[in-house]
Structures are given as C-alpha cells and as structure tokens.
VOZATI-922560 format. One record per residue (C-alpha): residue number from 1; residue in one letter; chain; x negated, y, z. Coordinates in Angstrom, 2 decimals. Layout:
@nr->NUM&rest->A&kette->A&east->X&north->Y&up->Z
...
This chain:
@nr->1&rest->Q&kette->A&east->8.86&north->-10.12&up->15.35
@nr->2&rest->V&kette->A&east->6.81&north->-8.94&up->12.39
@nr->3&rest->Q&kette->A&east->6.58&north->-5.19&up->11.94
@nr->4&rest->L&kette->A&east->4.68&north->-3.10&up->9.40
@nr->5&rest->Q&kette->A&east->3.94&north->0.60&up->9.69
@nr->6&rest->E&kette->A&east->2.44&north->2.78&up->6.98
@nr->7&rest->S&kette->A&east->0.26&north->5.79&up->7.74
@nr->8&rest->G&kette->A&east->-1.73&north->8.30&up->5.72
@nr->9&rest->L&kette->A&east->-1.78&north->11.85&up->4.45
@nr->10&rest->G&kette->A&east->1.41&north->12.84&up->2.71
@nr->11&rest->L&kette->A&east->0.11&north->15.61&up->0.45
@nr->12&rest->V&kette->A&east->-2.76&north->14.87&up->-1.89
@nr->13&rest->K&kette->A&east->-4.16&north->17.35&up->-4.37
@nr->14&rest->P&kette->A&east->-4.42&north->16.24&up->-7.99
@nr->15&rest->S&kette->A&east->-7.67&north->14.45&up->-8.80
@nr->16&rest->Q&kette->A&east->-8.23&north->13.60&up->-5.14
@nr->17&rest->T&kette->A&east->-7.84&north->10.25&up->-3.39
@nr->18&rest->A&kette->A&east->-4.85&north->8.96&up->-1.44
@nr->19&rest->F&kette->A&east->-5.60&north->6.52&up->1.35
@nr->20&rest->L&kette->A&east->-2.83&north->4.64&up->3.09
@nr->21&rest->T&kette->A&east->-3.01&north->2.10&up->5.89
@nr->22&rest->C&kette->A&east->-0.48&north->-0.52&up->6.94
@nr->23&rest->T&kette->A&east->-0.66&north->-1.69&up->10.53
@nr->24&rest->V&kette->A&east->0.79&north->-5.13&up->11.12
@nr->25&rest->S&kette->A&east->2.15&north->-6.44&up->14.39
@nr->26&rest->G&kette->A&east->3.64&north->-9.84&up->15.12
@nr->27&rest->A&kette->A&east->1.51&north->-11.51&up->12.45
@nr->28&rest->T&kette->A&east->-2.14&north->-12.04&up->11.62
@nr->29&rest->L&kette->A&east->-3.47&north->-11.22&up->8.16
@nr->30&rest->T&kette->A&east->-5.82&north->-14.17&up->7.98
@nr->31&rest->I&kette->A&east->-3.63&north->-16.78&up->9.64
@nr->32&rest->D&kette->A&east->-0.24&north->-16.15&up->8.08
@nr->33&rest->K&kette->A&east->-0.61&north->-17.60&up->4.61
@nr->34&rest->S&kette->A&east->1.11&north->-14.71&up->2.95
@nr->35&rest->W&kette->A&east->0.65&north->-11.87&up->0.52
@nr->36&rest->W&kette->A&east->0.32&north->-8.36&up->1.89
@nr->37&rest->S&kette->A&east->1.50&north->-5.90&up->-0.72
@nr->38&rest->W&kette->A&east->1.77&north->-2.26&up->-1.60
@nr->39&rest->I&kette->A&east->4.85&north->-1.14&up->-3.52
@nr->40&rest->R&kette->A&east->6.02&north->2.36&up->-4.39
@nr->41&rest->Q&kette->A&east->9.17&north->4.07&up->-5.56
@nr->42&rest->P&kette->A&east->8.91&north->7.35&up->-7.45
@nr->43&rest->P&kette->A&east->11.91&north->9.66&up->-7.15
@nr->44&rest->G&kette->A&east->14.78&north->8.47&up->-9.30
@nr->45&rest->K&kette->A&east->12.87&north->5.40&up->-10.48
@nr->46&rest->P&kette->A&east->12.81&north->1.71&up->-9.51
@nr->47&rest->L&kette->A&east->10.32&north->0.05&up->-7.25
@nr->48&rest->E&kette->A&east->6.85&north->-0.35&up->-8.74
@nr->49&rest->Y&kette->A&east->4.50&north->-3.09&up->-7.63
@nr->50&rest->I&kette->A&east->0.95&north->-1.87&up->-6.95
@nr->51&rest->G&kette->A&east->-0.79&north->-5.02&up->-5.76
@nr->52&rest->F&kette->A&east->-1.55&north->-7.32&up->-2.87
@nr->53&rest->I&kette->A&east->-4.23&north->-8.85&up->-0.72
@nr->54&rest->D&kette->A&east->-3.78&north->-12.47&up->0.29
@nr->55&rest->W&kette->A&east->-4.78&north->-14.35&up->3.42
@nr->56&rest->T&kette->A&east->-8.23&north->-15.14&up->1.96
@nr->57&rest->G&kette->A&east->-8.94&north->-11.48&up->1.20
@nr->58&rest->G&kette->A&east->-8.43&north->-11.88&up->-2.51
@nr->59&rest->T&kette->A&east->-6.69&north->-9.01&up->-4.28
@nr->60&rest->T&kette->A&east->-4.46&north->-8.68&up->-7.31
@nr->61&rest->L&kette->A&east->-3.56&north->-5.30&up->-8.76
@nr->62&rest->S&kette->A&east->-1.02&north->-4.11&up->-11.28
@nr->63&rest->P&kette->A&east->-2.65&north->-3.63&up->-14.69
@nr->64&rest->A&kette->A&east->-1.13&north->-0.16&up->-14.82
@nr->65&rest->L&kette->A&east->-3.00&north->0.94&up->-11.69
@nr->66&rest->K&kette->A&east->-5.98&north->-1.40&up->-11.62
@nr->67&rest->S&kette->A&east->-8.41&north->1.27&up->-12.81
@nr->68&rest->R&kette->A&east->-7.49&north->3.63&up->-9.95
@nr->69&rest->A&kette->A&east->-6.25&north->1.47&up->-7.07
@nr->70&rest->S&kette->A&east->-7.92&north->-0.84&up->-4.60
@nr->71&rest->I&kette->A&east->-6.65&north->-2.79&up->-1.62
@nr->72&rest->S&kette->A&east->-8.75&north->-3.75&up->1.38
@nr->73&rest->W&kette->A&east->-8.27&north->-4.90&up->4.94
@nr->74&rest->D&kette->A&east->-9.61&north->-4.64&up->8.46
@nr->75&rest->T&kette->A&east->-8.87&north->-7.99&up->10.00
@nr->76&rest->S&kette->A&east->-10.04&north->-6.89&up->13.44
@nr->77&rest->K&kette->A&east->-7.15&north->-4.44&up->13.51
@nr->78&rest->D&kette->A&east->-4.65&north->-6.39&up->11.38
@nr->79&rest->Q&kette->A&east->-4.52&north->-3.50&up->8.95
@nr->80&rest->F&kette->A&east->-4.62&north->-3.41&up->5.18
@nr->81&rest->S&kette->A&east->-5.12&north->-0.33&up->3.10
@nr->82&rest->L&kette->A&east->-4.50&north->1.18&up->-0.30
@nr->83&rest->Q&kette->A&east->-6.89&north->3.58&up->-1.97
@nr->84&rest->L&kette->A&east->-5.57&north->5.41&up->-5.02
@nr->85&rest->N&kette->A&east->-8.11&north->7.55&up->-6.86
@nr->86&rest->A&kette->A&east->-7.56&north->10.47&up->-9.19
@nr->87&rest->V&kette->A&east->-4.06&north->11.18&up->-7.95
@nr->88&rest->T&kette->A&east->-1.66&north->12.97&up->-10.30
@nr->89&rest->P&kette->A&east->1.84&north->14.34&up->-9.72
@nr->90&rest->E&kette->A&east->3.13&north->11.11&up->-11.30
@nr->91&rest->D&kette->A&east->1.86&north->9.26&up->-8.25
@nr->92&rest->T&kette->A&east->4.41&north->11.04&up->-6.12
@nr->93&rest->A&kette->A&east->6.49&north->8.32&up->-4.49
@nr->94&rest->V&kette->A&east->7.48&north->6.62&up->-1.29
@nr->95&rest->Y&kette->A&east->4.85&north->3.98&up->-0.62
@nr->96&rest->Y&kette->A&east->5.79&north->0.77&up->1.18
@nr->97&rest->C&kette->A&east->3.75&north->-2.04&up->2.61
@nr->98&rest->H&kette->A&east->5.31&north->-5.46&up->2.47
@nr->99&rest->K&kette->A&east->4.74&north->-8.97&up->3.77
@nr->100&rest->H&kette->A&east->6.02&north->-11.56&up->1.32
@nr->101&rest->S&kette->A&east->8.86&north->-12.05&up->1.17
@nr->102&rest->T&kette->A&east->10.85&north->-10.52&up->3.99
@nr->103&rest->Y&kette->A&east->9.16&north->-7.75&up->5.88
@nr->104&rest->W&kette->A&east->8.86&north->-4.11&up->4.85
@nr->105&rest->G&kette->A&east->7.42&north->-1.00&up->6.39
@nr->106&rest->Q&kette->A&east->9.68&north->2.03&up->6.60
@nr->107&rest->G&kette->A&east->7.78&north->3.77&up->3.81
@nr->108&rest->T&kette->A&east->5.69&north->6.89&up->3.69
@nr->109&rest->Q&kette->A&east->5.97&north->9.79&up->1.24
@nr->110&rest->V&kette->A&east->2.93&north->10.65&up->-0.84
@nr->111&rest->T&kette->A&east->3.10&north->13.77&up->-2.96
@nr->112&rest->G&kette->A&east->0.50&north->14.58&up->-5.58
@nr->113&rest->S&kette->A&east->0.54&north->18.36&up->-5.70
@nr->114&rest->S&kette->A&east->-1.65&north->21.36&up->-5.18
C-alpha cells in the first residue's frame, strides 16, 4: 500500500526558508511512472498546486511560485522535498504531498510568522 508522510518545521519566520520532505513507502520514485506533487491549502482558500517532480527527476512548478520554490528528491530514501524561499505570512497553509492521482499525505501545517 502506498503511503506518503510529510515532515518539516511548522513555524517559519518571514524571509526565511521552509523545507518540507515527503517520505514515500510502498512505491519507488524512479520506478513508478508517476508525478510526485506538492499542493497547499491556505486557511479558508482552495487547494493550490505548487509543482511536481516526475519519475525522471524533471520538475514543473506553478508560475506563481516558480521564483521561490524548488522540488528535489533523494531516490536512495524515496523522499522528495519542497524548498520555499522568502516565506511570507501568505505562505501559511497546510502542505500536502501527493502521488498522482490517488495518494495523499496527511498534510503538515506551515505558518509564516515571527
């Protein structure tokens, strides 16, 4: 059974960097021909797509966040990560990792605040 689990610091000061990791079990990043995504949901707002890394290691990022976000992976650990630079309070959200099209992590809260 495929499972995804997010981890990372929940409170990030404005202008600093948020770093989240998704640990995958029951699947292999490079073998499953899938897209491994980061998605967030700010309070009271709909889901927002951040971007994904595919099974070749190629990444695609939302134009709205492309200047501040990057996605990478550690295939030896079956983990993929999100780095979000220059955090602001508007980045406060629950961040989810997702394996197209079915599997979701439980989500982790990131709060941009001093």
